[in-house]
N, C-alpha and C positions, 0 to 999 in steps of 0.2 A: 303592573305598573301603579305606583302609588306617589301622589303629589301632595305635600303637605304645605300649608300655608302657615307663616310664622308671624306673630305679633308680639313685640317686645317695647313696653311703654313705661318700665318702671323707673326710669331715669330721665334725664334732659333728652336722651338719644330716643327719637322715634324711629324704631326699626322694623322693618318688614321684609319677608322673603318668601321664596319659593323653593322647595327641594323635590328631587326626583329621585326615589328609590335611595335615599340617604345621601345624595350629592346636592349641594346648594346650586340653583341654577342662576338666580338673580336676587340681589337684595337692594333695598332703597332705604337710606336712613339719613337723618338730620338731627344733630345735636344743637339745641338753642336754650340758652338760659331762660328763655320766656316761656318753655314748656308748650310748643305749638302743636301738641298731639291731636287735639280736637280738630284742627284745621287741616293737618297734614295726614293722618292716619288713612282715611279712605282714598284719597288721591293716590297715596303710595301703593295701597292694596291693588287699585286698578292699574297702576303702572308696571307693578311686577308681574301681574297676570298678563298684560299686554306683551311685556318683553318676553314672557315664557311661551306665547301663543296658546294660552289656554284661557278658558272660561271659567268662572267661579263654580259652575257645575263639574268641573273635572277634579275639583279638589277631593281628596280622600279623608282628610282630617284638618283640624286647625290646632295649632300649637300657640300657646299664650304664656307670656312670661308672668308668673303668679306673684312676684314679689319676694321679698319685702321691697319697698321703695316709697315712690311718691304716691300719696293716697289718690290725688286726681289723675295721675298717669295711669295708675292702675285700674281705676274705675273705668276709664275711657277705653284701655285696651281689651279688658275683661268683657265690658259690654259689647264691644264690636265682634269679639270672637264668638260669645254666645249667641249673639244675634245671628251671625252666619250660620252657626252650627244648628240652632233652632229652624231657621228658614229652609235649610238644606237637608235636614236630618243627618248632620255629620257628628263624628265623635269629637270630644275636646281633650286635648292633651296639655298638661301643665308642666312648666319646667321652672324652678326655683332660680330667682335672679342672682343669688349668690352662687349657686352651683355653675350657672352660665358664665359668670366673671372668673371662677375658678378654673373652668375648662379652658380658658384663654391662656392658661400658663403653661409652658412646656419645659419642665425642669429636667436637668441632666444628671440629678442626684437626689438622694434622700432629703426631702424637706417637708416643711408644712406650708400650705397655701392658704392665706387668710384674706379673703375678700371683704371689702369695707364698703358700704353705701351710706353717703351722707345722711344723717337724721337730724341735722341742725344743731347748732351750738356745738358742744364737744361730745356729742353722742353718734354713734354709728350702729347700723345694723351688719352683724357679722357672723361668721361661722368658720370653722376649721376644717380643712381637708388635708389628705396626704398627697404625695405625689402622683398618685394614680387617680386621684379625684375621689377617694372615698371619704365620706363624711366622718370625722372624728368628733366633733362637737356641733350639735344643731344649731340652727341661727338663734342669735339673741341679740338684745340691745345692750350696747357697751358705752358707758360714760368714760371716755378715754382719760387716763392719767399715766404718769411716768412709769408705773409698774404694770400696766396693762400687758397681758401676753407674756409676762416674765417666765413663767413656767416652759412655754414653748420656745423662747428664745433661747433659754438655757440649754435646750437638748439639740437644737439643729438649725440650719437656715430656715428663715421664715420669709416667704414672699408676700408682701401687702400689696393688694391690688385694688383698684377702684378709686372713685372720687372721694371716699371718706378717709382714704390712707393718708392723704395730705396731712390731715390734723395729726395722725400719729406720727409721721415724720418730723413734726416739729418738736416732738417730745422725747424721741429717743435717738440716741447714737449708738445702739447696740451693734457689735459687729455682725450679728447674725441676721439683723434687719435688713431686708432688701426692698427697694420701692422702684416702681415704674418711673421713667422720666417724664412720661405723659400719662396721667392716670386713666384707666380704660373705664368703659361703661358696658352695661349688658348689650349684647348684639346678637342678632339672630344667627350669624356666622357661628357662633359657639353653642347653639341649641340643637343643631342638626342631628349629631351623633346621640345625644341624650333622648331626643324625640322620636327618631327612628327606631331606637330599641323599644322604647315605650309603645310605639304603634305596632310594631311586630309581636310584642307581648300582649296587645290589647289592654293596656293599662290607661284607661280613659277616666274622666272625671263624669260625676253625675250633674248634668246640666241644670237640673232644678236647685241644687243645693251648692254648687261650687261658687266660691267667693274669693277675692284676692287675699293673699297671706300678708296682711298688714303688719304683723308681729306686734304692734302696739295699736291700743284702741284709738280710733278716730276721734279728735277732739276740736270742736269748733268755739272759739272765744265768743263770750257773749257780745251781742251788738251794743254799741255804746248809744 
């Protein structure tokens, strides 16, 4: 019996869950513009454990959203995940936040899935996946303009998902461009299949060296 604890804090959505043998038992999440992860994360962990009738000692591994995304959110989530793993001697599994977004799309035909996470101004963190979730282009930071993703749009339908996709929707009217009515955010619900496979294959992170995938270097403006 394997129980995995999930933590996803790369976006405004503070998302926590528990799975049993690849099936999500409970999740607790809240999306707030104020990024209340520091306040909500640990109570959410306690709540999903209680709802599952489990103690923290019952957990087999911790799964964390590795980013890219919010610097602060990622630091909070990864610090919590590593702390639990260190304390209990548990393995750590990471799942890319763009991969999590792509996993939430269920296409009915051949297409490209292009998740986008807001990186402020007209920039997004993005990647390209096929309809089966295979990575076709690894994550990168894109400054959006009217010709962004032109080569993909020329070939087939493209599903743009995530909070960053709103920016591109304002730039394109291409017939192959499809957007969500309500932009999605990374959620533990879509991490389970990926993490369970990694757990079964023992694809664990090195606790001593694991860091969030920021994609871009963290920059702190000089104080005035």
